[in-house]
C-alpha positions in Angstrom: -2.8 -3.4 -1.8 -6.1 -2.4 -0.8 -7.6 0.9 0.7 -7.4 1.5 4.4 -11.0 1.7 4.5 -12.0 3.4 8.0 -8.8 3.7 10.0 -9.1 7.3 11.4 -12.6 8.4 10.7 -13.4 11.7 11.3 -16.8 10.7 13.5 -19.9 12.4 13.9 -21.1 12.8 17.4 -24.3 10.6 16.5 -21.7 8.1 18.2 -21.3 10.1 21.1 -24.5 10.3 22.3 -25.9 7.6 23.9 -23.1 5.7 23.5 -23.6 2.9 26.0 -27.1 2.5 25.2 -26.2 1.9 21.8 -23.8 -0.7 22.4 -25.7 -2.3 24.9 -28.5 -2.8 21.7 -26.1 -3.9 19.6 -25.0 -6.6 22.0 -28.4 -8.6 21.0 -27.7 -12.1 18.8 -29.5 -10.0 15.7 -26.3 -8.0 14.7 -24.4 -11.1 14.7 -24.3 -13.2 11.1 -25.9 -16.2 11.1 -23.9 -19.3 10.5 -25.7 -22.6 10.8 -29.3 -23.5 9.9 -31.0 -22.4 6.6 -32.0 -19.4 4.8 -34.6 -19.2 2.1 -33.5 -16.5 -0.9 -36.2 -15.6 -3.8 -34.4 -15.8 -7.1 -31.7 -18.1 -6.1 -31.3 -20.7 -8.7 -29.7 -24.0 -6.8 -28.8 -24.5 -3.0 -25.8 -23.2 -1.7 -23.9 -24.5 1.4 -21.3 -22.1 3.5 -19.6 -24.2 6.3 -17.5 -22.3 8.7 -14.5 -23.5 10.8 -13.7 -22.8 14.2 -12.3 -19.3 12.6 -15.4 -18.5 10.9 -13.4 -19.1 7.3 -16.4 -19.4 4.7 -16.1 -23.1 2.6 -18.6 -22.5 0.2 -19.8 -25.6 -1.7 -21.8 -24.5 -4.9 -23.0 -25.9 -8.2 -21.8 -23.7 -10.3 -19.3 -21.0 -10.1 -21.8 -18.3 -10.6 -23.5 -19.7 -7.5 -20.4 -19.6 -5.6 -19.8 -15.7 -6.4 -23.3 -15.2 -5.0 -22.6 -17.0 -2.4 -19.3 -15.0 -1.6 -21.2 -11.8 -1.6 -23.5 -13.0 0.4 -20.6 -14.0 3.3 -18.8 -10.9 2.6 -22.2 -9.1 3.8 -22.4 -10.8 6.5 -19.4 -10.2 7.8 -17.9 -6.6 6.6 -20.9 -4.7 5.0 -20.1 -1.3 6.4 -16.6 -1.9 5.2 -17.6 -2.8 1.7 -20.6 0.4 1.6 -18.0 2.8 3.5 -15.2 2.1 0.8 -18.3 2.5 -2.1 -18.9 5.8 -0.8 -15.2 6.9 -0.9 -15.0 5.7 -4.2 -18.7 7.5 -5.2 -17.5 10.6 -3.5 -20.2 10.4 -1.1 -18.8 10.4 2.2 -20.2 14.0 2.8 -23.9 12.7 3.0 -23.2 10.8 5.9 -20.2 12.7 7.8 -20.9 16.2 6.6 -18.1 18.7 5.8 -15.7 17.2 7.3 -14.9 14.6 4.1 -15.7 17.7 1.1 -12.4 17.9 -0.3 -12.3 13.7 -0.6 -15.6 13.6 -2.1 -14.5 16.3 -4.7 -11.1 14.5 -5.1 -13.1 10.9 -5.9 -15.7 12.3 -8.3 -12.5 14.5 -10.4 -10.3 11.7 -10.5 -13.9 9.8 -11.7 -13.8 6.3 -9.9 -17.6 5.6 -11.2 -16.7 7.0 -14.4 -13.5 4.6 -14.7 -15.7 1.5 -13.2 -18.5 2.0 -15.8 -15.5 1.6 -18.6 -14.5 -1.0 -17.2 -17.5 -2.4 -17.1 -18.1 -1.6 -20.9 -15.0 -3.7 -21.6 -15.6 -6.7 -19.5 -16.4 -10.0 -20.9 -19.8 -12.0 -20.3 -18.3 -14.4 -17.7 -17.0 -11.2 -15.8 -20.2 -9.9 -16.1 -21.9 -12.8 -14.7 -19.9 -13.1 -12.1 -19.9 -9.7 -10.8 -23.9 -9.8 -11.0 -24.2 -12.9 -8.8 -21.7 -11.7 -6.3 -24.0 -8.5 -6.0 -27.0 -10.5 -5.8 -25.7 -12.2 -2.9 -24.7 -8.9 -1.4 -28.2 -7.5 -2.1 -29.6 -11.0 -0.8 -28.4 -10.2 2.7 -29.3 -6.1 2.7 -32.7 -6.9 1.4 -33.0 -9.7 4.7 -31.4 -7.8 7.0 -33.5 -4.2 7.4 -32.9 -2.3 10.7 -30.5 -5.2 11.5 -26.6 -3.7 9.9 -24.6 -3.0 12.8 -23.5 -0.9 15.2 -21.4 1.8 12.3 -25.0 2.0 10.4 -26.9 2.9 13.2 -24.2 5.1 14.9 -24.6 7.0 11.7 -28.1 6.4 11.0 -28.4 5.3 7.1 -28.9 2.3 5.7 -26.6 0.7 2.9 -28.2 1.3 -1.0 -28.3 -1.5 -3.4 -24.9 -3.3 -4.3 -24.3 -2.7 -8.2 -21.4 -4.9 -10.0 -19.5 -1.5 -11.1 -19.1 -1.0 -7.6 -16.9 -4.0 -7.2 -14.9 -2.6 -10.4 -14.9 0.7 -8.8 -13.3 -0.8 -5.8 -10.9 -2.6 -7.6 -9.6 1.1 -9.0 -9.6 2.8 -5.7 -7.0 -0.3 -4.6 -5.0 0.7 -8.0 -4.5 4.2 -6.5 -3.5 3.4 -2.9 -0.6 1.8 -4.4 -0.1 4.8 -6.8 2.6 6.1 -4.7 4.2 8.6 -7.5 1.0 10.8 -7.2 2.8 11.9 -4.1 6.6 11.6 -4.4 6.4 13.4 -7.9 4.6 16.2 -6.2 7.1 16.3 -3.9 9.8 15.9 -5.9 8.9 18.7 -7.7 8.2 20.8 -5.3 11.5 20.3 -3.7 13.3 20.4 -7.3 12.1 24.8 -6.9 14.5 25.6 -4.3 17.6 23.0 -5.1 20.0 22.7 -7.3 21.0 19.8 -9.8 23.9 18.5 -7.3 21.5 18.7 -4.3 18.8 16.6 -6.5 20.8 13.9 -7.3 21.7 12.9 -3.8 18.4 13.3 -2.5 16.8 11.1 -5.0 19.7 8.5 -5.5 17.8 5.7 -7.2 18.3 1.8 -6.3 21.6 0.6 -5.1 23.6 -0.8 -7.4 24.5 -4.7 -6.4 21.4 -5.2 -4.5 19.2 -7.6 -4.6 16.8 -7.6 -7.7 14.0 -10.4 -8.3 15.0 -11.8 -11.0 18.9 -12.0 -10.7 19.3 -12.2 -7.0 22.7 -10.9 -6.1 24.2 -12.3 -9.3 23.6 -9.5 -11.7 27.0 -8.2 -13.4 25.6 -4.9 -14.4 23.9 -2.0 -11.8 20.8 -1.0 -11.9 20.7 2.5 -13.8 20.8 5.1 -11.0 20.3 9.0 -11.8 22.7 11.2 -14.4 23.6 14.3 -12.0 24.2 16.5 -15.6 20.0 15.6 -16.1 19.0 17.3 -13.4 17.4 21.2 -13.6 17.0 23.9 -11.3 13.7 25.6 -11.2 14.4 29.2 -10.2 10.6 30.2 -9.6 9.3 29.0 -6.2 5.7 30.7 -6.4 3.9 28.0 -8.6 4.7 24.6 -8.0 4.9 25.2 -4.1 1.1 26.6 -4.2 -0.2 23.5 -6.2 1.9 21.1 -3.9 0.4 22.9 -0.8 -3.0 21.8 -2.3 -1.9 18.1 -2.9 -0.9 18.0 0.4 -4.1 19.1 2.0 -5.9 16.8 -0.1 -3.2 13.8 1.3 -3.9 15.0 4.4 -7.6 14.7 4.4 -7.5 11.4 2.4 -4.9 10.0 5.6 -7.1 11.7 8.4 -10.7 11.0 7.2 -10.2 7.7 5.7 -6.6 6.6 6.4 -5.8 6.4 2.5 -2.3 8.2 2.9 0.2 6.5 4.0 4.0 6.3 5.1 4.7 3.7 2.2 4.5 0.0 2.7 5.4 -3.3 0.8 4.9 -6.7 1.1 7.0 -9.8 0.8 6.6 -13.1 -1.6 9.0 -15.8 -1.7 8.6 -19.2 -3.7 11.1 -21.8 -3.6 11.7 -24.9 -5.7 10.6 -28.6 -5.0 14.4 -29.2 -5.1 14.9 -27.1 -2.1 11.9 -28.3 0.1 11.6 -31.3 2.2 8.2 -32.4 0.7 9.5 -32.1 -2.6 6.8 -29.9 -3.3 7.4 -26.3 -4.3 6.3 -23.6 -1.7 5.5 -20.1 -1.9 4.8 -17.2 1.1 3.1 -14.1 0.4 2.3 -11.3 3.1 1.2 -7.9 2.0 1.9 -5.0 4.4 -0.6 -2.6 4.4 -1.8 0.4 7.0 -2.7 -1.0 10.6 -6.4 -1.4 11.6 -9.3 -3.4 12.1 -11.8 -4.8 10.8 -8.8 -6.8 8.6 -8.0 -5.7 5.1 -8.8 -9.5 3.9 -11.1 -11.8 4.0 -9.9 -15.3 3.9 -12.4 -17.8 2.1 -12.5 -21.3 0.3 -14.8 -21.5 -2.5 -15.8 -24.5 -5.0 -18.2 -25.4 -7.4 -19.2 -28.6 -9.4 -17.8 -27.0 -12.3 -14.3 -26.5 -11.6 -13.7 -24.1 -9.5 -11.7 -25.1 -6.1 -9.2 -21.8 -4.8 -8.8 -20.9 -0.9 -7.1 -17.4 -0.1 -7.4 -13.6 0.4 -10.0 -11.6 -0.6 -10.9 -8.0 -0.9 -14.7 -7.1 0.8 -16.5 -5.8 -2.1 -14.5 -7.6 -4.6 -15.0 -11.5 -5.4 -11.6 -12.5 -6.4 -8.8 -14.7 -4.8 -6.1 -12.3 -5.2 -3.2 -14.5 -3.0 -4.1 -17.7 -2.6 -4.2 -21.3 -4.5 -6.2 -23.8 -6.1 -5.3 -27.3 -6.3 -2.2 -27.3 -9.0 -1.3 -23.3 -8.9 -0.8 -20.9 -6.1 0.3 -17.2 -6.6 1.2 -14.3 -4.2 1.1 -10.6 -4.9 3.5 -7.7 -4.3 3.5 -3.7 -5.0 5.8 -3.4 -8.1 6.6 0.3 -7.2 5.8 0.9 -11.1 5.6 5.1 -11.8 2.4 4.9 -12.9 1.3 8.6 -13.0 2.6 12.2 -14.2 1.4 15.5 -13.7 0.8 17.8 -16.8 0.6 21.2 -16.9 -2.2 22.5 -19.1 -1.5 25.7 -21.3 -5.1 27.4 -21.6 -6.0 28.8 -25.2 -7.2 32.4 -25.6 -10.5 31.8 -24.7 -9.8 29.8 -21.7 -12.2 26.7 -22.6 -9.2 24.9 -24.7 -5.8 24.0 -24.0 -2.4 23.9 -26.2 -1.4 20.8 -27.5 1.4 19.3 -30.4 -1.7 19.2 -32.7 -3.7 22.3 -32.2 -6.2 23.3 -29.5 -8.4 20.9 -28.0 -11.3 21.8 -25.7 -11.7 20.7 -22.4 -14.6 18.5 -21.3 -16.8 20.1 -18.5 -19.0 17.9 -16.4 -20.9 19.6 -13.4 -21.7 17.4 -10.1 -23.5 18.0 -7.1 -22.3 16.6 -4.0 -24.4 16.0 -0.9 -23.3 17.0 2.5 -24.9 16.4 5.3 -25.3 19.1 8.1 -26.2 18.8 11.4 -28.4 21.7 12.2 -31.8 20.4 11.3 -31.8 20.7 8.0 -30.7 17.4 7.0 -28.4 17.9 4.0 -27.2 20.7 1.3 -25.4 19.9 -2.0 -22.1 21.3 -3.1 -22.0 22.0 -6.9 -18.3 21.4 -8.4 -17.4 21.5 -12.5 -14.9 18.8 -13.6 -12.7 19.4 -16.5 -11.4 16.4 -18.3 -8.4 16.1 -21.0 -6.6 13.9 -22.9 -3.8 14.2 -20.3 -6.6 13.2 -17.3 -9.0 15.2 -15.0 -7.6 18.4 -14.2 -6.8 18.1 -10.6 -5.7 21.8 -10.0 -9.6 22.8 -9.3 -9.0 20.8 -5.8 -6.7 23.3 -4.4 -7.8 26.3 -2.2 -4.3 28.2 -3.7 -3.9 29.9 -6.5 -2.1 28.5 -9.0 0.2 30.9 -10.8 2.6 28.5 -12.3 5.9 28.9 -14.1 8.4 26.5 -14.7 11.9 27.6 -15.7 14.2 25.2 -16.8 17.8 24.9 -16.1 19.8 26.6 -19.1 22.2 24.1 -19.0 19.4 21.2 -19.5 17.0 22.8 -21.7 16.1 19.3 -23.4 14.4 18.6 -20.0 11.3 21.5 -20.0 12.5 23.6 -23.2 12.8 27.2 -22.4 10.0 27.7 -24.9 7.3 26.5 -22.1 8.0 28.8 -19.5 5.3 31.3 -19.8 2.1 29.8 -18.5 0.0 32.5 -18.1 -1.4 33.6 -15.0 -3.8 30.8 -14.4 -2.6 27.4 -15.8 -4.1 24.0 -14.9 -2.4 20.9 -13.8 -4.1 17.4 -14.9 -2.9 14.0 -13.9 -2.3 11.3 -16.1 -2.7 8.2 -14.3 -2.3 4.3 -15.3 -5.4 4.2 -14.2 -7.6 6.7 -16.5 -6.7 4.0 -18.9 -8.9 1.1 -19.6 -8.6 -1.1 -22.7 -9.2 -4.6 -20.9 -11.2 -7.0 -18.8 -9.2 -6.3 -16.1 -11.1 -8.0 -13.0 -11.5 -10.9 -15.6 -8.2 -11.9 -15.4 -8.0 -13.1 -12.0 -11.0 -14.8 -12.2 -9.2 -16.7 -15.7 -6.4 -17.0 -12.7 -8.5 -19.4 -10.4 -9.2 -22.0 -12.8 -5.2 -21.9 -13.8 -3.2 -25.4 -14.5 0.1 -24.2 -14.4 2.5 -21.2 -14.9 1.9 -20.9 -18.7 -1.6 -20.4 -18.4 -1.5 -18.4 -15.5 0.9 -15.5 -17.7 -1.5 -15.8 -20.0 -4.9 -15.3 -18.1 -3.1 -12.0 -16.5 -1.7 -10.7 -19.3 -4.4 -8.2 -19.7 -4.1 -6.8 -16.2 -3.6 -3.5 -16.1 -3.1 -1.5 -12.9 -1.5 -1.4 -10.3 1.7 -3.3 -11.6 2.0 -6.1 -9.5 5.1 -8.7 -9.2 3.1 -11.9 -9.4 5.1 -14.9 -7.9 3.9 -18.6 -8.7 4.6 -22.4 -7.8 3.1 -25.3 -9.3 2.5 -29.0 -8.3 2.6 -31.4 -11.1 6.0 -29.8 -12.0 7.3 -28.2 -8.6 8.4 -25.5 -10.8 8.5 -21.9 -9.5 7.7 -18.8 -11.8 8.0 -14.8 -11.2 5.9 -12.3 -13.9 5.2 -8.5 -13.5 2.0 -7.5 -14.2 0.2 -4.3 -15.6 1.1 -1.6 -17.6 4.3 0.5 -17.6 3.7 4.1 -19.3 6.5 4.4 -21.9 8.5 7.7 -21.7 10.7 9.7 -23.4 14.1 11.0 -21.3 15.8 9.7 -18.4 14.6 8.1 -15.2 14.6 10.5 -12.8 12.9 12.6 -15.5 9.5 10.6 -14.9 9.0 12.8 -11.7 9.2 15.9 -12.9 6.1 17.8 -14.1 5.4 17.5 -18.0 3.8 19.8 -21.0 0.6 19.1 -22.6 1.9 20.7 -25.5 4.9 19.3 -25.5 5.0 16.0 -28.1 8.2 15.0 -26.1 6.6 14.5 -22.7 3.6 12.8 -24.1 3.1 8.8 -23.5 4.6 7.1 -25.9 2.4 4.2 -25.3 2.5 1.1 -22.5 4.8 -1.8 -22.0 2.3 -4.6 -20.6 2.2 -8.6 -20.7 5.0 -10.8 -21.9 7.3 -7.7 -22.6 7.8 -7.4 -18.8 10.0 -8.9 -17.0 9.6 -12.7 -15.9 11.1 -16.2 -15.1 10.7 -19.6 -14.7 12.6 -21.9 -12.4 16.1 -19.8 -11.6 19.3 -21.8 -11.1 19.0 -20.4 -7.4 16.0 -22.5 -6.5 14.3 -19.6 -5.0 13.0 -16.1 -5.7 12.5 -13.1 -3.4 10.1 -10.2 -4.1 10.2 -7.6 -1.4 9.2 -4.5 -3.1 12.8 -4.3 -4.8 13.5 -3.7 -8.6 12.6 -7.1 -10.8 16.0 -6.6 -13.0 18.9 -4.7 -13.3 18.5 -4.4 -16.9 16.2 -1.4 -17.5 14.3 -1.3 -20.7 12.7 2.1 -19.8 12.3 4.3 -17.0 9.8 3.1 -14.9 10.6 3.6 -11.0 11.4 5.4 -8.0 9.8 4.3 -5.5 11.2 1.1 -4.4 11.7 0.3 -1.0 15.1 -0.1 0.8 17.1 -3.4 -0.1 17.0 -4.8 3.4 13.8 -7.2 3.0 15.2 -8.5 0.0 19.2 -8.6 1.3 17.7 -10.6 4.4 15.5 -13.0 2.6 17.8 -14.0 0.2 20.4 -14.4 3.1 17.9 -16.4 5.2 16.9 -19.1 2.1 20.7 -19.2 0.8 21.0 -21.0 4.2 18.3 -23.2 4.1 19.0 -26.4 1.9 15.6 -28.1 2.7 12.9 -25.5 3.6 9.8 -26.8 5.6 7.0 -25.3 7.2 8.4 -24.6 10.5 11.3 -23.3 8.8 9.3 -21.3 6.5 7.3 -19.9 9.7 10.9 -18.6 11.2 11.4 -16.8 8.0 8.6 -15.0 7.3 8.5 -13.7 10.9 12.4 -13.0 11.0 13.0 -9.6 12.9 16.7 -9.0 11.8 17.8 -6.7 9.3 21.5 -6.2 8.0 20.3 -3.0 6.8 20.8 -1.0 9.6 23.6 -2.7 11.2 25.9 -2.2 7.8 24.6 1.3 6.6 23.9 2.7 10.5 25.6 1.0 13.5 28.8 0.6 11.0 29.4 4.2 11.3 29.1 4.3 15.0 31.5 1.7 15.2 33.9 3.7 12.9 34.1 6.7 14.4 34.5 5.7 18.2 35.4 2.3 18.3 37.8 2.4 15.8 42.1 2.2 15.8 41.7 6.0 15.9 38.7 6.4 18.0 37.1 9.8 19.1 37.8 9.7 22.5 35.8 13.0 23.6 33.1 11.3 25.1 35.4 8.7 27.2 34.1 9.4 30.8 30.5 9.6 30.2 29.2 6.3 31.1 25.9 6.4 29.4 27.6 7.2 26.1 29.7 4.5 26.0 27.0 2.1 27.3 24.8 2.7 24.3 27.7 1.9 22.1 28.8 -1.2 23.8 25.3 -1.9 23.0 25.3 -1.2 19.3 28.9 -2.8 19.3 27.5 -6.1 19.9 24.5 -5.8 18.4 23.5 -8.5 15.7 21.0 -6.3 13.7 17.8 -8.5 15.8 14.8 -6.1 16.3 13.1 -7.6 18.2 10.9 -6.3 21.6 13.2 -6.3 24.3 16.5 -5.0 22.3 18.3 -1.4 23.3 20.7 -1.1 20.1 17.5 -1.3 17.8 15.8 1.5 19.8 18.9 3.5 19.8 20.0 2.8 16.0 16.3 3.8 15.2 16.0 7.3 17.1 19.4 7.9 15.9 18.1 7.4 12.3 15.4 10.2 12.5 17.9 12.4 14.3 20.5 11.8 11.3 17.7 12.7 8.6 16.8 15.6 9.9 20.0 17.0 10.8 21.4 16.3 7.3 18.5 17.5 5.3 16.5 20.3 7.1 18.8 22.8 6.7 18.6 23.1 2.9 14.7 21.6 2.9 13.2 23.5 5.6 10.8 21.7 8.3 7.2 21.7 5.2 9.6 20.4 2.3 11.3 18.2 5.1 7.6 16.6 5.4 7.0 16.4 2.1 10.1 14.5 1.3 9.9 11.8 4.3 6.0 11.5 4.3 7.0 8.1 2.3 9.6 6.7 4.7 11.3 4.1 1.9 13.0 7.4 0.2 14.8 8.8 3.2 15.8 5.8 4.3 17.4 5.0 1.1 18.4 8.4 0.8 20.1 8.4 3.8 22.0 4.9 3.3 23.5 6.2 0.2 24.8 9.7 1.3 26.4 7.9 4.5 28.9 6.3 1.4 29.8 9.7 0.6 31.7 11.5 3.3 32.0 14.7 1.0 28.3 15.0 -0.4 27.4 18.3 -0.3 24.0 17.5 1.8 26.2 17.2 5.4 27.9 20.4 5.3 24.9 22.6 7.8 24.5 25.9 6.0 23.3 27.5 8.8 26.5 27.1 10.2 30.1 29.3 9.1 32.1 26.1 9.2 32.1 23.4 6.7 30.6 20.1 8.3 31.4 16.7 7.4 29.4 13.4 7.3 31.5 12.5 10.7 30.5 15.7 12.4 26.7 15.2 11.6 26.7 11.7 12.7 28.2 12.8 15.8 25.8 15.3 16.5 22.9 13.4 15.6 24.0 10.4 17.9 24.3 12.5 20.8 20.8 14.3 20.0 19.6 10.8 20.1 20.8 9.7 24.1 19.6 13.2 25.2 16.3 12.4 23.6 15.9 8.7 24.9 17.2 10.2 28.3 14.6 12.7 28.8 12.0 9.9 27.0 13.2 6.4 28.9 15.4 7.6 31.4 18.8 7.5 32.3 18.7 3.8 33.1 19.6 2.3 29.7 18.9 -1.2 30.4 15.3 -0.2 30.3 15.7 1.3 26.8 13.5 -1.8 25.3 12.4 -1.4 21.6 8.9 -2.1 22.8 8.9 0.5 25.0 9.0 3.2 22.0 7.5 1.0 19.1 3.8 -0.2 20.0 1.0 -1.8 18.1 -2.6 -1.1 18.3 -5.3 -2.2 15.6 -8.1 0.5 16.2 -11.1 0.5 15.2 -12.1 3.3 12.8 -14.4 5.1 15.6 -12.2 4.5 18.5 -10.5 8.1 18.2 -14.5 9.5 19.1 -15.4 6.8 21.8 -14.1 5.7 24.5 -16.5 2.9 24.9 -15.7 1.8 21.0 -11.7 1.9 22.0 -12.4 -0.1 24.7 -14.5 -3.3 22.7 -13.3 -2.9 19.4 -9.3 -1.9 19.6 -6.8 -4.8 19.7 -4.0 -3.7 21.6 -0.8 -6.2 20.7 1.6 -3.9 22.9 5.1 -3.7 22.3 6.1 -4.5 18.5 9.3 -5.9 17.0 10.8 -5.4 13.9 11.5 -1.8 11.6 11.6 -0.6 8.5 13.5 -3.1 6.7 12.8 -6.2 8.5 11.3 -9.2 7.1 8.2 -8.5 9.3 8.1 -5.1 8.6 6.7 -2.8 11.0 6.8 1.0 10.2 5.8 4.1 11.8 5.7 7.8 10.4 8.4 10.1 10.6 6.7 12.8 12.0 4.8 10.3 14.6 7.4 8.3 16.0 7.1 5.2 17.1 3.6 3.7 16.7 3.3 1.1 14.2 1.7 2.2 11.1 2.7 -0.5 8.5 2.7 -4.3 8.9 1.8 -7.7 7.9 -2.0 -7.4 6.8 -2.1 -11.4 5.9 0.0 -14.2 5.5 -0.6 -17.1 3.2 1.8 -20.4 2.3 1.0 -23.0 0.2 3.4 -26.4 -0.4 2.3 -27.9 -3.1 2.7 -31.2 -2.2 -0.5 -30.6 0.1 -4.0 -29.9 -0.7 -4.2 -27.0 1.8 -3.4 -23.1 2.3 -1.7 -22.0 5.1 -3.0 -18.7 6.5 -4.0 -16.2 9.3 -5.3 -12.9 9.2 -3.6 -10.1 12.2 -7.1 -9.8 13.9 -10.2 -12.3 12.7 -12.5 -12.5 9.6 -15.1 -10.9 10.9 -16.0 -7.1 11.3 -18.5 -7.7 13.8 -17.3 -6.0 17.4 -19.2 -8.4 19.3 -18.4 -11.7 17.1 -15.7 -13.6 18.7 -14.5 -14.0 15.4 -13.7 -10.3 15.3 -10.1 -10.8 17.1 -9.9 -14.4 17.6 -6.8 -14.5 14.7 -4.8 -12.2 16.9 -2.5 -14.1 18.8 -1.8 -17.0 16.4 -0.7 -14.6 14.0 1.6 -12.9 16.1 3.2 -15.8 17.3 3.8 -16.5 13.6 1.3 -19.7 13.5 -0.8 -20.7 10.3 -4.7 -22.0 10.2 -5.0 -24.9 7.8 -7.6 -24.1 5.1 -8.2 -27.8 3.1 -9.6 -27.6 -0.5 -10.7 -31.1 -0.3 -11.9 -32.0 2.8 -14.6 -30.4 5.3 -14.8 -31.0 9.1 -17.8 -32.5 10.5 -17.4 -29.9 13.3 -17.7 -27.1 11.1 -21.0 -25.1 11.2 -23.6 -25.3 7.7 -25.7 -22.4 6.8 -27.6 -23.7 3.5 -28.7 -20.8 1.2 -31.9 -22.3 -0.4 -34.3 -21.2 -3.2 -37.2 -19.4 -2.2 
C-alpha cells in the first residue's frame, strides 16, 4: 500500500569512501532518538507526553488532536526522517539532486505525472480541520529538523545533504504516491496492449481469462449462484501493426525498470489479507479483525506503529506511514478497521491525435490546446561542478499528462482494429500520423474532495455507519475496508474509492483508448454508497484477500485480481473454527497451506503418472518416482523443510515458460509475467482446457497437447533441481531455494552497511497463494520479494491492539529497535498496544513549550 521508499537504491560512491569511518562516527549516541527527558520547543502551545514501551512503540498523550498530530510528526522524524525525505524527493522529482543521472528518468516521470501539482489540488480541497492537523504534523517534523542540524544520521551524511522544511502538502504528495504504487493497471494495460499486437483473439481470451467463476468473493463467499463475468472471446481485437505500441511499451518498460532499480517502486505484485469475525463466532464474544498487508520486502519497515491520544476524544492505535499522520489500519475504543488493495483498474492510456499545428489535439467536440509547462530538474554531478539542470516540457490534457515524452523511442503509432470487432476501435481511428502522443488518465489525476480528511474522521468513528460516512469521499487507491464494532459486535465490509465508469466490455478497459472518440471517454465515477458493501453476513465472517468484492458486477472495473488461493484457504480455515480466539487466529494468519497449487498443479502430475492408466515411461527412474511420491503425499503445506513445495514451484515456472514462450517470445513473456498474479491465474485456467491452443508449441511440426507440455515441464524441473540442489532429493527443502532478507537500501553498495543493516531471515516458508504470502519474481527466483509488512489484530471485547512489524519501529541502524520485532513477527507473535493504560516501566519524553 505504501511506496517501497528505498529498496534497491543505486547509491553513490560517497558511501564507499571512508565507509568504516562513517560507521564509527554514527555509533555515537547523537544519532539515536531521544526517548527520555524533556525537550523545549519554540511555538509549542501545550506540553505533550510521549511514552515508549519496550519495543519503542510511541504512546502519545496530548491535550488536543492538533497537539497529538504535532507529536506524531516529531516521533516520525526521530525514527524515519530519511525514509520520509527520500519519499518526498521521489514525489517532487528531486532524486537526481542527490543521486545524479541514475535517477533522472524517475524525476521526469514524477514531474510529468505531477505529484506536487496533485498535492496542491488536494490541499485546496482540504477541510479546515485537515489543514490544521497536517500543519501541526509538519510543525512537529520541523521542530525535530531545526533542533538536529548536523545530526540526521548515516544516510544524510553519506549523501552529504540535509532535509528541507516539511510542508503539509508533502503529506498529500506521499498519499498520491501510495495510490500510484497500488495502480497495477499502468503496467497491465501496457503489457496487454503490447501483447495484443501480435496475438489473435482466441489466444488473448485465454491469456487474460478473468477471475475464476465460483471462486470466493468478499460478499458472497463461496455461496454465489451466478459466476463472475469473464471475458467474451468474441470481443477480442487483433492489431496487425506491430510498430507502434511496442515502441511505447518499451519506453514504459524502461521507466518501470528504473523505478524498481532506483527506488523499489516497480513490483511483482502483492496483496493483503483482512478477515473479520462476528462476536457470535469468537470465544470472547467480541468481534475480531485481522489485517496484514503484503508489500515489497526491505528495511526500514514500511509502517510505523503508534498510539495517539488526546483529551478531546482522540484515542487510536495502529499503523501509520512515515510522512502521513493517519492510522490506516488499527482501532479506536469502539471500532477497528483493516485495508486491502481493491485491485481496481484505475487508469487508461489515451492516444491523442494532434491537430495540424501540433499545439492541440482532437476531441469529440473539436480541437483542444495542450497546456505546456516547463520544469528544471537539478542533477548532481560528481566532477566537482556541483550540479546541472535538465529542462523538460510537460504537456497536460483533459485525458491526463502526456507520458510519451518519457520514452526515448520514436512513437510512430497505428492501431488497426480487428475488422470483425470494429466497435472496439472504430476503423476511422487508425490513421494517427507520424508522431502521435499518449496520455495517461488516472483516477489520481482527479481531486474533488478532502481525501486525507476521511481518515482523520475515521479515527473518531464510533460505529460502522459513521465509518462508512467518514470514508465516502475517499478517492484513490480503491481499497477494501473491513470493520469490526465493539458495542454490537457487528462486522462489515465496504469498497471505498472511485471506480471509473467506462463503456464496453471488461477486457476493453485493458486496451488503449482515443481522445477523439466519445465512446472511449470515461463516463464519470462510481463511489460511496454505490460501491459493494455488506454488514453482518450470515456466515459470521468476511474474507478480503484481493479477491473481487462481489460476483454481481455492475460496471467493468478490474482484471488485476490475485489468484483465489488465499481467499479459499482463509474461508476454509474460518469455516472450520466455531469459536475463534487469539491463539487460533495467529495460526490462521500464519498458515502456509494452500489448496491452489495442490489442486491446480500437483493434481495433473498425479493424474498423468499415478492414475489408473499412468504414463510408465519413467518407471525405472528412481529420482523421478521419488519426486512423484513427495507430490502424491503432499497436503499443500509450503513449509521451509517441505520438498514437494520445491518441486511444484520450479514446475510452475517451467510450465508457464513452456506453454507461453513460443507465441510470446522472451520479451513479451517477461512483460506478461512481471506481475506474478496474472500468469499464476492464467496457467490454472489453461490447465482446465486440455485442447487450448496455447498448449501447442508452434516451433515444432507436431501438435502438442496439455499433457505433452506438462510432461516436458516436469522433466525439465527435475533436471534443474538436480543441477541446483544435487541428486539427493531428501535435501530439496523449500528453504534452500526460497530465501528472505530484509535489505537496507544501501546494502548493495556497501558490505559494511549490509553487515549491519540487513536482516537475514534465511529459509522462508509460503508461496504465491498461501495466507502468509511470500512471493518471488519469475525472473529472479526464488528470493522472496513480497510478503507481510505488518500484522494487526483487534478483539473488540478488549481495549488492546495486537500488532507487530517484520523488523522494528526505528529506522536507525544503531538503534536496538531497528530489528527487535523480527523474531516474534516470524513466530507469529503479537505485541500488546493498550489504548487505556500505560506501564510505569515505559520511557517518557515530554515536549515542552519554550
